[in-house]
Structures are given as structure tokens and as C-alpha cells.
Backbone and ligand atoms as CSV (ligand in chain L), in Angstrom:
chain,resi,resn,atom,element,x,y,z
A,1,UNK,N,N,-25.080,-99.575,112.576
A,1,UNK,CA,C,-25.630,-100.087,111.323
A,1,UNK,C,C,-26.931,-99.375,110.957
A,2,UNK,N,N,-27.799,-99.350,111.950
A,2,UNK,CA,C,-29.104,-98.717,111.706
A,2,UNK,C,C,-28.947,-97.231,111.322
A,3,UNK,N,N,-28.006,-96.614,112.073
A,3,UNK,CA,C,-27.797,-95.189,111.835
A,3,UNK,C,C,-27.329,-94.939,110.401
A,4,UNK,N,N,-26.397,-95.775,109.959
A,4,UNK,CA,C,-25.860,-95.542,108.612
A,4,UNK,C,C,-26.930,-95.768,107.548
A,5,UNK,N,N,-27.836,-96.706,107.839
A,5,UNK,CA,C,-28.943,-96.916,106.895
A,5,UNK,C,C,-29.847,-95.683,106.842
A,6,UNK,N,N,-30.113,-95.169,108.070
A,6,UNK,CA,C,-30.927,-93.954,108.151
A,6,UNK,C,C,-30.275,-92.817,107.342
A,7,UNK,N,N,-28.974,-92.696,107.568
A,7,UNK,CA,C,-28.245,-91.629,106.872
A,7,UNK,C,C,-28.332,-91.828,105.362
A,8,UNK,N,N,-28.201,-93.117,104.974
A,8,UNK,CA,C,-28.267,-93.413,103.548
A,8,UNK,C,C,-29.613,-92.971,102.959
A,9,UNK,N,N,-30.677,-93.350,103.698
A,9,UNK,CA,C,-32.007,-92.978,103.202
A,9,UNK,C,C,-32.223,-91.474,103.204
A,10,UNK,N,N,-31.681,-90.912,104.285
A,10,UNK,CA,C,-31.824,-89.457,104.377
A,10,UNK,C,C,-31.132,-88.780,103.186
A,11,UNK,N,N,-29.901,-89.233,102.909
A,11,UNK,CA,C,-29.142,-88.660,101.798
A,11,UNK,C,C,-29.873,-88.874,100.480
A,12,UNK,N,N,-30.374,-90.109,100.345
A,12,UNK,CA,C,-31.094,-90.423,99.110
A,12,UNK,C,C,-32.321,-89.529,98.969
A,13,UNK,N,N,-32.983,-89.346,100.110
A,13,UNK,CA,C,-34.191,-88.521,100.113
A,13,UNK,C,C,-33.847,-87.074,99.751
A,14,UNK,N,N,-32.753,-86.614,100.378
A,14,UNK,CA,C,-32.352,-85.233,100.126
A,14,UNK,C,C,-32.010,-85.028,98.642
A,15,UNK,N,N,-31.243,-85.996,98.106
A,15,UNK,CA,C,-30.856,-85.838,96.708
A,15,UNK,C,C,-32.074,-85.948,95.786
A,16,UNK,N,N,-33.020,-86.785,96.244
A,16,UNK,CA,C,-34.251,-86.922,95.466
A,16,UNK,C,C,-35.023,-85.603,95.491
A,17,UNK,N,N,-35.133,-85.037,96.695
A,17,UNK,CA,C,-35.858,-83.774,96.849
A,17,UNK,C,C,-35.172,-82.671,96.056
A,18,UNK,N,N,-33.851,-82.610,96.196
A,18,UNK,CA,C,-33.136,-81.545,95.500
A,18,UNK,C,C,-33.187,-81.756,93.994
A,19,UNK,N,N,-33.239,-83.052,93.613
A,19,UNK,CA,C,-33.379,-83.329,92.181
A,19,UNK,C,C,-34.718,-82.803,91.679
A,20,UNK,N,N,-35.734,-83.088,92.509
A,20,UNK,CA,C,-37.064,-82.579,92.164
A,20,UNK,C,C,-37.040,-81.063,92.121
A,21,UNK,N,N,-36.404,-80.526,93.160
A,21,UNK,CA,C,-36.312,-79.075,93.252
A,21,UNK,C,C,-35.658,-78.497,92.024
A,22,UNK,N,N,-34.575,-79.135,91.620
A,22,UNK,CA,C,-33.880,-78.656,90.419
A,22,UNK,C,C,-34.762,-78.738,89.191
A,23,UNK,N,N,-35.480,-79.861,89.132
A,23,UNK,CA,C,-36.322,-80.046,87.957
A,23,UNK,C,C,-37.401,-78.989,87.848
A,24,UNK,N,N,-38.051,-78.758,89.014
A,24,UNK,CA,C,-39.119,-77.756,88.973
A,24,UNK,C,C,-38.555,-76.387,88.638
A,25,UNK,N,N,-37.376,-76.129,89.233
A,25,UNK,CA,C,-36.752,-74.830,88.974
A,25,UNK,C,C,-36.410,-74.701,87.493
A,26,UNK,N,N,-35.990,-75.829,86.921
A,26,UNK,CA,C,-35.610,-75.781,85.510
A,26,UNK,C,C,-36.812,-75.730,84.584
A,27,UNK,N,N,-37.810,-76.601,84.929
A,27,UNK,CA,C,-38.934,-76.704,83.995
A,27,UNK,C,C,-39.708,-75.406,83.884
A,28,UNK,N,N,-39.884,-74.748,85.019
A,28,UNK,CA,C,-40.681,-73.519,84.981
A,28,UNK,C,C,-40.073,-72.469,84.040
A,29,UNK,N,N,-38.787,-72.139,84.236
A,29,UNK,CA,C,-38.231,-71.133,83.312
A,29,UNK,C,C,-38.160,-71.625,81.861
A,30,UNK,N,N,-37.803,-72.949,81.711
A,30,UNK,CA,C,-37.653,-73.447,80.343
A,30,UNK,C,C,-38.987,-73.429,79.605
A,31,UNK,N,N,-40.031,-73.817,80.366
A,31,UNK,CA,C,-41.335,-73.855,79.716
A,31,UNK,C,C,-41.869,-72.455,79.422
A,32,UNK,N,N,-41.853,-71.626,80.466
A,32,UNK,CA,C,-42.486,-70.321,80.287
A,32,UNK,C,C,-41.756,-69.416,79.285
A,33,UNK,N,N,-40.414,-69.409,79.273
A,33,UNK,CA,C,-39.803,-68.563,78.228
A,33,UNK,C,C,-40.230,-68.960,76.825
A,34,UNK,N,N,-40.228,-70.313,76.571
A,34,UNK,CA,C,-40.567,-70.741,75.220
A,34,UNK,C,C,-42.030,-70.471,74.896
A,35,UNK,N,N,-42.891,-70.815,75.891
A,35,UNK,CA,C,-44.310,-70.663,75.617
A,35,UNK,C,C,-44.786,-69.228,75.832
A,36,UNK,N,N,-44.947,-68.883,77.127
A,36,UNK,CA,C,-45.518,-67.567,77.440
A,36,UNK,C,C,-44.536,-66.443,77.136
A,37,UNK,N,N,-43.252,-66.716,77.472
A,37,UNK,CA,C,-42.312,-65.604,77.456
A,37,UNK,C,C,-41.808,-65.204,76.078
A,38,UNK,N,N,-41.893,-66.144,75.132
A,38,UNK,CA,C,-41.375,-65.785,73.813
A,38,UNK,C,C,-42.022,-64.487,73.326
A,39,UNK,N,N,-43.307,-64.367,73.666
A,39,UNK,CA,C,-43.963,-63.099,73.353
A,39,UNK,C,C,-43.481,-61.999,74.284
A,40,UNK,N,N,-43.271,-62.412,75.566
A,40,UNK,CA,C,-42.862,-61.431,76.573
A,40,UNK,C,C,-41.395,-61.031,76.421
A,41,UNK,N,N,-40.551,-62.031,76.103
A,41,UNK,CA,C,-39.114,-61.773,76.074
A,41,UNK,C,C,-38.762,-60.705,75.045
A,42,UNK,N,N,-39.434,-60.778,73.919
A,42,UNK,CA,C,-39.104,-59.818,72.871
A,42,UNK,C,C,-39.380,-58.370,73.279
A,43,UNK,N,N,-40.594,-58.082,73.806
A,43,UNK,CA,C,-40.798,-56.693,74.239
A,43,UNK,C,C,-39.901,-56.328,75.422
A,44,UNK,N,N,-39.684,-57.332,76.332
A,44,UNK,CA,C,-38.844,-57.058,77.495
A,44,UNK,C,C,-37.418,-56.759,77.053
A,45,UNK,N,N,-37.000,-57.425,75.977
A,45,UNK,CA,C,-35.648,-57.165,75.486
A,45,UNK,C,C,-35.543,-55.841,74.738
A,46,UNK,N,N,-36.533,-55.569,73.911
A,46,UNK,CA,C,-36.392,-54.392,73.061
A,46,UNK,C,C,-36.328,-53.057,73.808
A,47,UNK,N,N,-37.106,-52.871,74.914
A,47,UNK,CA,C,-36.896,-51.603,75.639
A,47,UNK,C,C,-35.483,-51.507,76.193
A,48,UNK,N,N,-34.960,-52.669,76.695
A,48,UNK,CA,C,-33.627,-52.620,77.276
A,48,UNK,C,C,-32.576,-52.387,76.192
A,49,UNK,N,N,-32.825,-52.945,74.993
A,49,UNK,CA,C,-31.859,-52.697,73.927
A,49,UNK,C,C,-31.990,-51.267,73.404
A,50,UNK,N,N,-33.218,-50.724,73.505
A,50,UNK,CA,C,-33.390,-49.325,73.131
A,50,UNK,C,C,-32.648,-48.436,74.112
A,51,UNK,N,N,-32.789,-48.794,75.412
A,51,UNK,CA,C,-32.147,-47.959,76.411
A,51,UNK,C,C,-30.631,-48.164,76.398
A,52,UNK,N,N,-30.182,-49.326,75.904
A,52,UNK,CA,C,-28.743,-49.518,75.763
A,52,UNK,C,C,-28.223,-48.558,74.695
A,53,UNK,N,N,-28.994,-48.471,73.622
A,53,UNK,CA,C,-28.612,-47.535,72.568
A,53,UNK,C,C,-28.767,-46.108,73.061
A,54,UNK,N,N,-29.695,-45.911,73.984
A,54,UNK,CA,C,-29.879,-44.603,74.589
A,54,UNK,C,C,-30.995,-43.805,73.964
A,55,UNK,N,N,-31.549,-42.927,74.757
A,55,UNK,CA,C,-32.556,-42.002,74.251
A,55,UNK,C,C,-31.836,-40.797,73.682
A,56,UNK,N,N,-32.203,-40.436,72.473
A,56,UNK,CA,C,-31.542,-39.294,71.838
A,56,UNK,C,C,-32.392,-38.038,72.000
A,57,UNK,N,N,-31.792,-37.011,72.511
A,57,UNK,CA,C,-32.495,-35.737,72.640
A,57,UNK,C,C,-31.773,-34.701,71.778
A,58,UNK,N,N,-32.520,-34.120,70.844
A,58,UNK,CA,C,-31.951,-33.044,70.036
A,58,UNK,C,C,-32.092,-31.741,70.814
A,59,UNK,N,N,-31.003,-31.073,70.993
A,59,UNK,CA,C,-31.021,-29.808,71.736
A,59,UNK,C,C,-30.558,-28.687,70.812
A,60,UNK,N,N,-31.368,-27.644,70.754
A,60,UNK,CA,C,-30.980,-26.476,69.973
A,60,UNK,C,C,-30.692,-25.324,70.923
A,61,UNK,N,N,-29.484,-24.783,70.816
A,61,UNK,CA,C,-29.107,-23.641,71.637
A,61,UNK,C,C,-29.124,-22.388,70.788
A,62,UNK,N,N,-29.806,-21.370,71.280
A,62,UNK,CA,C,-29.813,-20.062,70.617
A,62,UNK,C,C,-29.714,-19.013,71.719
A,63,UNK,N,N,-29.737,-17.715,71.338
A,63,UNK,CA,C,-29.732,-16.660,72.350
A,63,UNK,C,C,-31.175,-16.392,72.773
A,64,UNK,N,N,-31.517,-16.541,73.970
A,64,UNK,CA,C,-30.853,-17.197,75.075
A,64,UNK,C,C,-31.722,-18.338,75.571
A,65,UNK,N,N,-31.823,-19.375,74.798
A,65,UNK,CA,C,-32.650,-20.490,75.265
A,65,UNK,C,C,-32.203,-21.831,74.690
A,66,UNK,N,N,-32.721,-22.880,75.319
A,66,UNK,CA,C,-32.533,-24.241,74.841
A,66,UNK,C,C,-33.876,-24.797,74.398
A,67,UNK,N,N,-33.885,-25.475,73.275
A,67,UNK,CA,C,-35.077,-26.213,72.863
A,67,UNK,C,C,-34.736,-27.688,72.847
A,68,UNK,N,N,-35.506,-28.481,73.586
A,68,UNK,CA,C,-35.272,-29.923,73.630
A,68,UNK,C,C,-36.315,-30.629,72.775
A,69,UNK,N,N,-35.896,-31.667,72.045
A,69,UNK,CA,C,-36.850,-32.416,71.226
A,69,UNK,C,C,-37.842,-33.169,72.104
A,70,UNK,N,N,-37.447,-33.500,73.324
A,70,UNK,CA,C,-38.383,-34.088,74.286
A,70,UNK,C,C,-37.956,-33.690,75.690
A,71,UNK,N,N,-38.947,-33.406,76.527
A,71,UNK,CA,C,-38.619,-32.919,77.863
A,71,UNK,C,C,-38.821,-33.978,78.935
A,72,UNK,N,N,-39.315,-35.147,78.524
A,72,UNK,CA,C,-39.439,-36.280,79.447
A,72,UNK,C,C,-38.882,-37.517,78.759
A,73,UNK,N,N,-37.931,-38.181,79.424
A,73,UNK,CA,C,-37.324,-39.371,78.825
A,73,UNK,C,C,-37.229,-40.474,79.872
A,74,UNK,N,N,-37.132,-41.730,79.426
A,74,UNK,CA,C,-36.958,-42.819,80.393
A,74,UNK,C,C,-35.530,-42.826,80.961
A,75,UNK,N,N,-35.397,-43.351,82.170
A,75,UNK,CA,C,-34.079,-43.449,82.804
A,75,UNK,C,C,-33.172,-44.371,82.001
A,76,UNK,N,N,-31.885,-44.117,82.071
A,76,UNK,CA,C,-30.917,-44.917,81.329
A,76,UNK,C,C,-29.982,-44.010,80.561
A,77,UNK,N,N,-29.297,-44.589,79.565
A,77,UNK,CA,C,-28.380,-43.770,78.780
A,77,UNK,C,C,-29.123,-42.728,77.948
A,78,UNK,N,N,-28.658,-41.523,78.006
A,78,UNK,CA,C,-29.259,-40.428,77.239
A,78,UNK,C,C,-28.164,-39.736,76.441
A,79,UNK,N,N,-28.478,-39.506,75.174
A,79,UNK,CA,C,-27.523,-38.840,74.297
A,79,UNK,C,C,-28.080,-37.471,73.916
A,80,UNK,N,N,-27.388,-36.436,74.346
A,80,UNK,CA,C,-27.780,-35.080,73.966
A,80,UNK,C,C,-27.026,-34.706,72.688
A,81,UNK,N,N,-27.766,-34.416,71.649
A,81,UNK,CA,C,-27.132,-33.939,70.421
A,81,UNK,C,C,-27.406,-32.438,70.347
A,82,UNK,N,N,-26.402,-31.676,70.700
A,82,UNK,CA,C,-26.590,-30.241,70.908
A,82,UNK,C,C,-26.056,-29.440,69.723
A,83,UNK,N,N,-26.917,-28.627,69.135
A,83,UNK,CA,C,-26.504,-27.766,68.029
A,83,UNK,C,C,-26.629,-26.313,68.452
A,84,UNK,N,N,-25.556,-25.592,68.284
A,84,UNK,CA,C,-25.600,-24.162,68.569
A,84,UNK,C,C,-26.016,-23.420,67.312
A,85,UNK,N,N,-27.278,-23.029,67.281
A,85,UNK,CA,C,-27.786,-22.296,66.123
A,85,UNK,C,C,-27.765,-20.798,66.381
A,86,UNK,N,N,-27.150,-20.418,67.489
A,86,UNK,CA,C,-27.040,-19.004,67.816
A,86,UNK,C,C,-25.819,-18.392,67.164
A,87,UNK,N,N,-25.608,-17.119,67.453
A,87,UNK,CA,C,-24.476,-16.406,66.852
A,87,UNK,C,C,-23.257,-16.422,67.769
A,88,UNK,N,N,-23.518,-16.577,69.074
A,88,UNK,CA,C,-22.411,-16.571,70.020
A,88,UNK,C,C,-22.152,-17.978,70.564
A,89,UNK,N,N,-20.961,-18.182,71.121
A,89,UNK,CA,C,-20.702,-19.500,71.712
A,89,UNK,C,C,-21.591,-19.741,72.930
A,90,UNK,N,N,-21.919,-20.990,73.144
A,90,UNK,CA,C,-22.691,-21.373,74.325
A,90,UNK,C,C,-22.061,-22.619,74.917
A,91,UNK,N,N,-22.579,-23.042,76.037
A,91,UNK,CA,C,-22.179,-24.306,76.617
A,91,UNK,C,C,-23.423,-24.977,77.139
A,92,UNK,N,N,-23.290,-26.218,77.552
A,92,UNK,CA,C,-24.453,-26.886,78.121
A,92,UNK,C,C,-24.052,-27.736,79.304
A,93,UNK,N,N,-24.647,-27.443,80.443
A,93,UNK,CA,C,-24.431,-28.255,81.633
A,93,UNK,C,C,-25.707,-29.025,81.938
A,94,UNK,N,N,-25.535,-30.247,82.402
A,94,UNK,CA,C,-26.671,-31.030,82.866
A,94,UNK,C,C,-26.524,-31.172,84.377
A,95,UNK,N,N,-27.486,-30.610,85.099
A,95,UNK,CA,C,-27.404,-30.578,86.557
A,95,UNK,C,C,-28.636,-31.237,87.154
A,96,UNK,N,N,-28.409,-32.249,87.972
A,96,UNK,CA,C,-29.542,-32.896,88.656
A,96,UNK,C,C,-29.932,-32.031,89.845
A,97,UNK,N,N,-31.178,-31.642,89.902
A,97,UNK,CA,C,-31.617,-30.764,90.978
A,97,UNK,C,C,-33.065,-31.031,91.352
A,98,UNK,N,N,-33.399,-30.742,92.593
A,98,UNK,CA,C,-34.789,-30.858,93.042
A,98,UNK,C,C,-35.443,-29.491,93.124
A,99,UNK,N,N,-34.684,-28.466,92.848
A,99,UNK,CA,C,-35.178,-27.102,93.024
A,99,UNK,C,C,-36.031,-26.647,91.839
A,100,UNK,N,N,-36.935,-25.730,92.127
A,100,UNK,CA,C,-37.722,-25.104,91.065
A,100,UNK,C,C,-36.962,-23.865,90.581
A,101,UNK,N,N,-37.358,-23.345,89.423
A,101,UNK,CA,C,-36.638,-22.234,88.799
A,101,UNK,C,C,-36.385,-21.074,89.773
A,102,UNK,N,N,-37.427,-20.688,90.508
A,102,UNK,CA,C,-37.304,-19.531,91.407
A,102,UNK,C,C,-36.413,-19.804,92.614
A,103,UNK,N,N,-36.121,-21.086,92.878
A,103,UNK,CA,C,-35.283,-21.438,94.026
A,103,UNK,C,C,-33.824,-21.673,93.616
A,104,UNK,N,N,-33.564,-21.629,92.314
A,104,UNK,CA,C,-32.205,-21.927,91.859
A,104,UNK,C,C,-31.234,-20.823,92.287
A,105,UNK,N,N,-30.103,-21.202,92.891
A,105,UNK,CA,C,-29.155,-20.205,93.379
A,105,UNK,C,C,-28.362,-19.556,92.236
A,106,UNK,N,N,-28.338,-18.234,92.227
A,106,UNK,CA,C,-27.655,-17.488,91.172
A,106,UNK,C,C,-26.459,-16.740,91.774
A,107,UNK,N,N,-25.333,-16.759,91.073
A,107,UNK,CA,C,-24.165,-16.011,91.535
A,107,UNK,C,C,-24.281,-14.561,91.071
A,108,UNK,N,N,-23.361,-13.711,91.561
A,108,UNK,CA,C,-23.454,-12.282,91.256
A,108,UNK,C,C,-23.255,-11.985,89.772
A,109,UNK,N,N,-22.562,-12.876,89.044
A,109,UNK,CA,C,-22.370,-12.630,87.616
A,109,UNK,C,C,-23.423,-13.343,86.751
A,110,UNK,N,N,-24.515,-13.694,87.374
A,110,UNK,CA,C,-25.636,-14.235,86.612
A,110,UNK,C,C,-25.485,-15.682,86.181
A,111,UNK,N,N,-24.650,-16.420,86.901
A,111,UNK,CA,C,-24.526,-17.850,86.607
A,111,UNK,C,C,-25.314,-18.658,87.622
A,112,UNK,N,N,-25.587,-19.893,87.238
A,112,UNK,CA,C,-26.185,-20.819,88.192
A,112,UNK,C,C,-25.076,-21.281,89.123
A,113,UNK,N,N,-25.355,-21.257,90.428
A,113,UNK,CA,C,-24.405,-21.806,91.391
A,113,UNK,C,C,-24.605,-23.325,91.402
A,114,UNK,N,N,-23.914,-23.979,90.483
A,114,UNK,CA,C,-24.135,-25.404,90.227
A,114,UNK,C,C,-24.007,-26.265,91.489
A,115,UNK,N,N,-22.984,-25.988,92.284
A,115,UNK,CA,C,-22.755,-26.811,93.480
A,115,UNK,C,C,-23.904,-26.728,94.472
A,116,UNK,N,N,-24.494,-25.534,94.563
A,116,UNK,CA,C,-25.616,-25.374,95.491
A,116,UNK,C,C,-26.918,-25.864,94.870
A,117,UNK,N,N,-26.975,-25.846,93.540
A,117,UNK,CA,C,-28.213,-26.225,92.856
A,117,UNK,C,C,-28.444,-27.732,92.900
A,118,UNK,N,N,-27.374,-28.485,92.847
A,118,UNK,CA,C,-27.508,-29.937,92.810
A,118,UNK,C,C,-26.208,-30.579,92.415
A,119,UNK,N,N,-26.289,-31.531,91.483
A,119,UNK,CA,C,-25.093,-32.274,91.102
A,119,UNK,C,C,-24.908,-32.194,89.596
A,120,UNK,N,N,-23.733,-31.774,89.177
A,120,UNK,CA,C,-23.470,-31.721,87.735
A,120,UNK,C,C,-23.224,-33.122,87.200
A,121,UNK,N,N,-23.953,-33.458,86.138
A,121,UNK,CA,C,-23.873,-34.797,85.573
A,121,UNK,C,C,-22.942,-34.816,84.356
A,122,UNK,N,N,-22.963,-33.760,83.598
A,122,UNK,CA,C,-22.134,-33.702,82.403
A,122,UNK,C,C,-22.128,-32.294,81.841
A,123,UNK,N,N,-21.199,-32.062,80.898
A,123,UNK,CA,C,-21.072,-30.711,80.366
A,123,UNK,C,C,-20.456,-30.726,78.966
A,124,UNK,N,N,-20.929,-29.820,78.128
A,124,UNK,CA,C,-20.254,-29.539,76.862
A,124,UNK,C,C,-19.657,-28.146,77.014
A,125,UNK,N,N,-18.358,-28.049,76.885
A,125,UNK,CA,C,-17.665,-26.781,77.122
A,125,UNK,C,C,-17.941,-25.774,76.007
A,126,UNK,N,N,-17.752,-24.531,76.357
A,126,UNK,CA,C,-17.937,-23.423,75.424
A,126,UNK,C,C,-17.104,-23.606,74.152
A,127,UNK,N,N,-15.856,-24.069,74.317
A,127,UNK,CA,C,-14.960,-24.250,73.166
A,127,UNK,C,C,-15.484,-25.281,72.174
A,128,UNK,N,N,-16.313,-26.208,72.671
A,128,UNK,CA,C,-16.843,-27.261,71.806
A,128,UNK,C,C,-18.204,-26.905,71.230
A,129,UNK,N,N,-18.711,-25.756,71.592
A,129,UNK,CA,C,-20.067,-25.424,71.163
A,129,UNK,C,C,-20.133,-24.006,70.587
A,130,UNK,N,N,-19.221,-23.739,69.691
A,130,UNK,CA,C,-19.212,-22.436,69.026
A,130,UNK,C,C,-20.391,-22.379,68.041
A,131,UNK,N,N,-20.682,-21.189,67.586
A,131,UNK,CA,C,-21.793,-20.990,66.660
A,131,UNK,C,C,-21.700,-21.959,65.473
A,132,UNK,N,N,-22.807,-22.647,65.205
A,132,UNK,CA,C,-22.858,-23.547,64.060
A,132,UNK,C,C,-22.343,-24.956,64.326
A,133,UNK,N,N,-21.898,-25.226,65.530
A,133,UNK,CA,C,-21.350,-26.567,65.826
A,133,UNK,C,C,-22.388,-27.469,66.478
A,134,UNK,N,N,-22.198,-28.764,66.264
A,134,UNK,CA,C,-23.013,-29.774,66.928
A,134,UNK,C,C,-22.089,-30.661,67.739
A,135,UNK,N,N,-22.460,-30.891,68.969
A,135,UNK,CA,C,-21.638,-31.712,69.856
A,135,UNK,C,C,-22.539,-32.662,70.621
A,136,UNK,N,N,-22.042,-33.879,70.859
A,136,UNK,CA,C,-22.842,-34.883,71.552
A,136,UNK,C,C,-22.335,-35.109,72.973
A,137,UNK,N,N,-23.273,-35.232,73.885
A,137,UNK,CA,C,-22.946,-35.548,75.279
A,137,UNK,C,C,-23.727,-36.780,75.687
A,138,UNK,N,N,-22.990,-37.821,76.119
A,138,UNK,CA,C,-23.655,-39.048,76.556
A,138,UNK,C,C,-23.575,-39.159,78.072
A,139,UNK,N,N,-24.721,-39.333,78.689
A,139,UNK,CA,C,-24.767,-39.480,80.136
A,139,UNK,C,C,-25.732,-40.605,80.503
A,140,UNK,N,N,-25.645,-41.027,81.735
A,140,UNK,CA,C,-26.566,-42.034,82.224
A,140,UNK,C,C,-27.446,-41.374,83.275
A,141,UNK,N,N,-28.735,-41.313,83.030
A,141,UNK,CA,C,-29.605,-40.560,83.922
A,141,UNK,C,C,-30.530,-41.459,84.735
A,142,UNK,N,N,-30.544,-41.208,86.030
A,142,UNK,CA,C,-31.477,-41.884,86.922
A,142,UNK,C,C,-32.738,-41.018,87.021
A,143,UNK,N,N,-33.852,-41.594,87.474
A,143,UNK,CA,C,-35.078,-40.792,87.550
A,143,UNK,C,C,-34.893,-39.532,88.387
A,144,UNK,N,N,-35.499,-38.471,87.941
A,144,UNK,CA,C,-35.382,-37.206,88.666
A,144,UNK,C,C,-35.549,-36.031,87.734
A,145,UNK,N,N,-35.192,-34.863,88.255
A,145,UNK,CA,C,-35.348,-33.628,87.498
A,145,UNK,C,C,-33.967,-33.067,87.180
A,146,UNK,N,N,-33.781,-32.667,85.948
A,146,UNK,CA,C,-32.470,-32.176,85.513
A,146,UNK,C,C,-32.623,-30.800,84.885
A,147,UNK,N,N,-31.623,-29.985,85.156
A,147,UNK,CA,C,-31.602,-28.654,84.581
A,147,UNK,C,C,-30.581,-28.660,83.446
A,148,UNK,N,N,-31.019,-28.200,82.293
A,148,UNK,CA,C,-30.129,-28.033,81.159
A,148,UNK,C,C,-29.812,-26.543,81.120
A,149,UNK,N,N,-28.562,-26.204,81.316
A,149,UNK,CA,C,-28.246,-24.794,81.490
A,149,UNK,C,C,-26.965,-24.397,80.759
A,150,UNK,N,N,-27.005,-23.162,80.202
A,150,UNK,CA,C,-25.779,-22.567,79.682
A,150,UNK,C,C,-25.274,-21.657,80.791
A,151,UNK,N,N,-24.061,-21.951,81.256
A,151,UNK,CA,C,-23.594,-21.211,82.425
A,151,UNK,C,C,-22.497,-20.194,82.112
A,152,UNK,N,N,-22.543,-19.658,80.898
A,152,UNK,CA,C,-21.669,-18.527,80.602
A,152,UNK,C,C,-22.255,-17.325,81.345
A,153,UNK,N,N,-21.401,-16.371,81.748
A,153,UNK,CA,C,-21.905,-15.263,82.561
A,153,UNK,C,C,-23.144,-14.609,81.953
A,154,UNK,N,N,-24.223,-14.571,82.727
A,154,UNK,CA,C,-25.447,-13.902,82.306
A,154,UNK,C,C,-26.414,-14.759,81.521
A,155,UNK,N,N,-25.939,-15.844,80.910
A,155,UNK,CA,C,-26.809,-16.644,80.035
A,155,UNK,C,C,-27.920,-17.348,80.806
A,156,UNK,N,N,-27.544,-17.892,81.971
A,156,UNK,CA,C,-28.558,-18.563,82.797
A,156,UNK,C,C,-29.634,-17.574,83.202
A,157,UNK,N,N,-29.163,-16.414,83.672
A,157,UNK,CA,C,-30.098,-15.394,84.151
A,157,UNK,C,C,-30.977,-14.881,83.007
A,158,UNK,N,N,-30.422,-14.865,81.803
A,158,UNK,CA,C,-31.169,-14.372,80.648
A,158,UNK,C,C,-32.200,-15.386,80.155
A,159,UNK,N,N,-32.177,-16.592,80.719
A,159,UNK,CA,C,-33.208,-17.566,80.376
A,159,UNK,C,C,-32.702,-18.816,79.679
A,160,UNK,N,N,-31.376,-18.958,79.611
A,160,UNK,CA,C,-30.832,-20.108,78.901
A,160,UNK,C,C,-30.804,-21.331,79.814
A,161,UNK,N,N,-31.977,-21.833,80.104
A,161,UNK,CA,C,-32.125,-22.980,80.987
A,161,UNK,C,C,-33.471,-23.636,80.742
A,162,UNK,N,N,-33.491,-24.927,80.878
A,162,UNK,CA,C,-34.749,-25.644,80.755
A,162,UNK,C,C,-34.654,-26.926,81.564
A,163,UNK,N,N,-35.798,-27.506,81.871
A,163,UNK,CA,C,-35.810,-28.722,82.681
A,163,UNK,C,C,-36.047,-29.965,81.827
A,164,UNK,N,N,-35.440,-31.051,82.296
A,164,UNK,CA,C,-35.663,-32.357,81.685
A,164,UNK,C,C,-36.117,-33.292,82.800
A,165,UNK,N,N,-37.193,-34.026,82.536
A,165,UNK,CA,C,-37.674,-34.985,83.527
A,165,UNK,C,C,-37.295,-36.395,83.094
A,166,UNK,N,N,-36.712,-37.137,84.003
A,166,UNK,CA,C,-36.335,-38.520,83.719
A,166,UNK,C,C,-37.187,-39.427,84.595
A,167,UNK,N,N,-37.894,-40.359,83.955
A,167,UNK,CA,C,-38.800,-41.236,84.706
A,167,UNK,C,C,-38.295,-42.665,84.743
L,1,CU,CU,CU,-25.264,-19.431,76.382
């Protein structure tokens, strides 16, 4: 008899405590979002909605270089809008690498040895980037250093490469 009473009180106590626990857990978020967070939630949401839409980078390809509208972007979805304003076809590879320009491995035909350089994240093929064309490449970038490179024979060696920093 005594034991069951103890158990009853214990259960009641536990449910009371957990009820309190629930309340505190509920009140804190409910109060702070409305009061303090309403100001906070909006800015906290807008960067994430911006990054959902993605950072847009305008890329201009010419002989023999890339011009990026910005060379440092926040991590998340990135949209490369690449226009070939040159006379010859080009391509664009995005390669994540830790290497500096002078350490980048080059093949005998003047291409970047992509596999040795790092990891290819995305690519716009030569057929899609003929003179006068604009093509979009959407990728998701984690923080790090990325090489934007045209890997047609000789183009990389001729200087058709640039770095993008993702923070
Ligand atoms: Cu090229």
C-alpha cells in the first residue's frame, strides 16, 4: 500500500516536473521569437532565403581569361552565369583545390590535370559555350578555394583560369 502511494506521488511529481519542463521549454521560444526574435528572425531568414536563391556570379570568358563579377562569395548555392564574349569556343570547369597557381598540375597538352588538382564540382561543356552564348551552371559550394578554368588544350596554360573563394 505504502509503496503504491509512493509510486503515485512519484509519478505525479514526475509529470508535474515534466509539465513544468515543457512549459519552460515552450515559453522561452514562444516569448523570445515574438519579442526579441521578431527582429532577429527576419534577418536570420533573409540570408538563408538569399542563399536558397543562390549567389549569382557573372562570368565573362574571352581569349584567354575569365572575369568574375565577384571573387569571394558565401557558401551555399552559387549560380554561374557564363557568357562567352570571345571569338572561339570555351568551356568552364569549377574545381575545388587547395593548391596555388604555381602548384597546379599541368598535362603535356597544356590542360589542368583536374584529378590531381582537386575535385571537379561542375562544368559547362565547350558545345554549350560557343562564341556569343550564355550558359548557367548551378552548384552548391562549401567553404574553400575553387579554380574556374577553361580546360580546352592550351587555354589553361595561356591563362584562362581564376580563383573563387567561398567563405
Ligand atoms: Cu578557353
